[in-house]
Every structure is written in C-alpha cells, then in structure tokens.
C-alpha positions as CSV (number, residue, x, y, z in Angstrom):
1,X,-8.6,-10.5,-14.3
2,X,-8.8,-6.9,-15.6
3,X,-8.9,-5.6,-12.0
4,X,-5.7,-7.5,-11.2
5,X,-4.1,-6.1,-14.3
6,X,-5.1,-2.6,-13.4
7,X,-3.8,-3.0,-9.8
8,X,-0.6,-4.5,-11.0
9,X,-0.1,-1.7,-13.6
10,X,-0.8,0.9,-11.0
11,X,1.8,-0.6,-8.7
12,X,4.4,-0.8,-11.5
13,X,3.7,2.9,-12.4
14,X,4.0,4.0,-8.8
15,X,7.3,2.3,-8.3
16,X,8.4,3.3,-11.7
17,X,7.8,7.0,-11.0
18,X,10.1,6.8,-8.0
19,X,12.7,5.0,-10.2
20,X,12.5,7.8,-12.8
21,X,12.9,10.5,-10.1
22,X,15.9,8.9,-8.4
23,X,17.3,6.8,-11.2
24,X,16.6,3.1,-11.5
25,X,19.9,1.9,-9.9
26,X,19.7,4.3,-7.0
27,X,16.1,3.3,-6.4
28,X,16.9,-0.4,-6.4
29,X,19.8,0.2,-4.0
30,X,17.5,2.2,-1.7
31,X,14.9,-0.6,-1.8
32,X,17.4,-3.2,-0.7
33,X,18.9,-1.2,2.2
34,X,18.4,-2.8,5.6
35,X,15.9,-0.2,6.8
36,X,13.8,-0.6,3.7
37,X,13.8,-4.4,3.5
38,X,10.6,-4.9,5.6
39,X,8.7,-2.8,3.0
40,X,10.4,-4.4,0.1
41,X,9.6,-7.9,1.2
42,X,6.0,-7.1,2.3
43,X,5.2,-5.2,-0.8
44,X,6.6,-7.6,-3.4
45,X,5.3,-10.7,-1.5
46,X,1.8,-9.3,-1.4
47,X,2.0,-8.3,-5.0
48,X,3.0,-11.8,-6.0
49,X,0.4,-13.4,-3.7
50,X,-2.4,-11.1,-5.1
51,X,-1.7,-12.3,-8.6
52,X,-1.2,-15.9,-7.5
53,X,-4.5,-16.1,-5.5
54,X,-6.4,-14.4,-8.4
55,X,-5.0,-16.2,-11.4
56,X,-4.0,-19.7,-10.0
57,X,-6.1,-20.3,-6.9
58,X,-9.0,-18.2,-8.2
59,X,-10.0,-17.4,-4.6
60,X,-11.8,-14.1,-4.3
61,X,-11.5,-13.8,-0.5
62,X,-7.7,-14.5,-0.5
63,X,-7.2,-12.1,-3.4
64,X,-9.0,-9.3,-1.6
65,X,-7.0,-10.0,1.6
66,X,-3.7,-9.9,-0.3
67,X,-4.7,-6.8,-2.3
68,X,-5.5,-5.0,0.9
69,X,-2.1,-6.0,2.3
70,X,-0.5,-4.7,-0.9
71,X,-2.4,-1.5,-0.7
72,X,-1.3,-0.9,2.9
73,X,2.3,-1.6,2.0
74,X,2.1,0.8,-1.0
75,X,0.6,3.5,1.2
76,X,3.4,2.9,3.7
77,X,5.9,3.3,0.9
78,X,4.4,6.5,-0.6
79,X,3.8,8.2,2.7
80,X,7.3,7.5,3.9
81,X,8.7,9.5,0.9
82,X,6.4,12.4,0.8
83,X,7.7,15.3,3.0
84,X,5.5,15.3,6.1
85,X,3.8,12.2,4.8
86,X,3.8,10.2,8.0
87,X,3.0,13.2,10.1
88,X,0.2,14.1,7.7
89,X,-1.1,10.5,7.7
90,X,-1.2,10.5,11.6
91,X,-3.0,13.9,11.6
92,X,-5.7,12.8,9.1
93,X,-6.1,9.5,10.8
94,X,-6.8,11.2,14.2
95,X,-9.0,13.8,12.5
96,X,-11.2,11.3,10.7
97,X,-11.3,8.8,13.6
98,X,-12.5,11.5,15.9
99,X,-15.1,12.6,13.4
100,X,-16.3,9.0,13.0
101,X,-16.4,8.3,16.7
102,X,-18.3,11.6,17.3
103,X,-20.9,10.7,14.6
104,X,-21.2,7.1,15.9
105,X,-21.7,8.2,19.4
106,X,-24.4,10.7,18.4
107,X,-26.3,8.2,16.2
108,X,-25.7,4.8,17.9
109,X,-27.2,4.1,21.3
110,X,-24.0,3.1,23.1
C-alpha cells in the first residue's frame, strides 16, 4: 500500500509541476487537446488501474503490469516536453542497446 501511495504521489507531483509552470487551466486545456488525448487516456487509465488492482483486486502481477504501463506513459509525457527529449531518448536507447548487445555477444555463446 505504501508503494502505491508513493507512486501515486510521485505522479501527482510530476503533473502538478507542469501545471504550476504553465498554469493549471492552460495545462488542463493542453492535456485535453486532440494530439494529447492518447497520452491523457493511457496515463490516467493506467493510474486508476494500478490503484484498483492493488487496493481492490490485490493482484501483485496485475499491479506490476499496470504500474509499468503507467511508468511508460509518464516517461512519454515528460520526454515529450523536455527540449530534445525524444531525440535524447532515442539516442540513449540506441547507445545502451548497442552496449548491451555487444556485451551479450561477447559473453553469451550465440
């Protein structure tokens, strides 16, 4: 329960920080724009599902699955607002995947 509260609190603070930077009304209007609706729906549905699966269903596996979905949606949100965020994310993904593949090829007999 305390892990869910911490995750929920972190989510509220992350969204709240953008609201304070832009103003709550402007941020709300931005979240409900047509281009942002996929994020808004995915993020808030996974947030609700994470809490529901943890508190009501008490299913650890479903809670972890929903929490991962929520984390991905939140990363999508944050990286889309940071200047160069998407480009930086692609760069670091390529960099780390190459490093992992190189290490895997040198250590695993494939």
